[in-house]
ZAMARGU-4260 file (C-alpha; in steps of 0.2 Angstrom, whole numbers, plus 5000, padded with zeros to 4 digits):
<rodrens>
0) 5000/5000/5000 | 5006/5018/4996 | 5000/5034/5004 | 5005/5050/4995 | 5002/5067/5002
5) 4998/5078/4986 | 4995/5095/4994 | 4994/5103/5012 | 4986/5120/5014 | 4985/5130/5031
10) 4974/5144/5036 | 4971/5150/5053 | 4968/5135/5064 | 4964/5124/5050 | 4976/5112/5040
15) 4969/5103/5024 | 4978/5088/5017 | 4974/5081/5000 | 4981/5063/4998 | 4980/5048/4987
20) 4980/5030/4994 | 4984/5016/4982 | 4986/4997/4985 | 4980/4980/4981 | 4963/4973/4988
25) 4971/4957/4996 | 4959/4955/5011 | 4940/4956/5014 | 4935/4975/5015 | 4917/4981/5020
30) 4911/4963/5017 | 4919/4962/4999 | 4930/4947/4998 | 4948/4950/4991 | 4948/4954/4973
35) 4966/4956/4969 | 4961/4973/4961 | 4973/4988/4961 | 4964/5003/4968 | 4968/5021/4970
40) 4957/5032/4982 | 4958/5051/4984 | 4953/5059/5000 | 4954/5076/5009 | 4957/5078/5027
45) 4953/5094/5037 | 4961/5096/5054 | 4957/5109/5067 | 4973/5114/5078 | 4973/5121/5095
50) 4988/5123/5106 | 4998/5113/5093 | 4986/5098/5094 | 4973/5091/5083 | 4956/5094/5091
55) 4945/5089/5076 | 4947/5079/5061 | 4935/5077/5045 | 4938/5067/5030 | 4930/5065/5013
60) 4935/5051/5002 | 4930/5044/4985 | 4922/5029/4992 | 4911/5027/4976 | 4926/5026/4965
65) 4934/5014/4977 | 4919/5002/4977 | 4919/5003/4958 | 4937/4998/4957 | 4933/4983/4969
70) 4920/4977/4956 | 4904/4984/4963 | 4891/4990/4951 | 4880/5006/4953 | 4862/5000/4949
75) 4848/5012/4949 | 4835/5010/4963 | 4819/5001/4957 | 4804/5012/4960
</rodrens>
């Protein structure tokens, strides 16, 4: 597995990190048996810093993209 920080931006008490995770799906993940597929997932983390410590963290990741790379299919909901 590889974790690459692409960019870090700071403003006031906030630090924003854009990163890319890549690896091979070798073990069960979220109930999906290992596929052997290579995956790449982008995410953005937002940290709030106070007195030199992280006091809050938020993350948004491209989980739809990850699921598609693991072989899942997006199917419209039946009405």
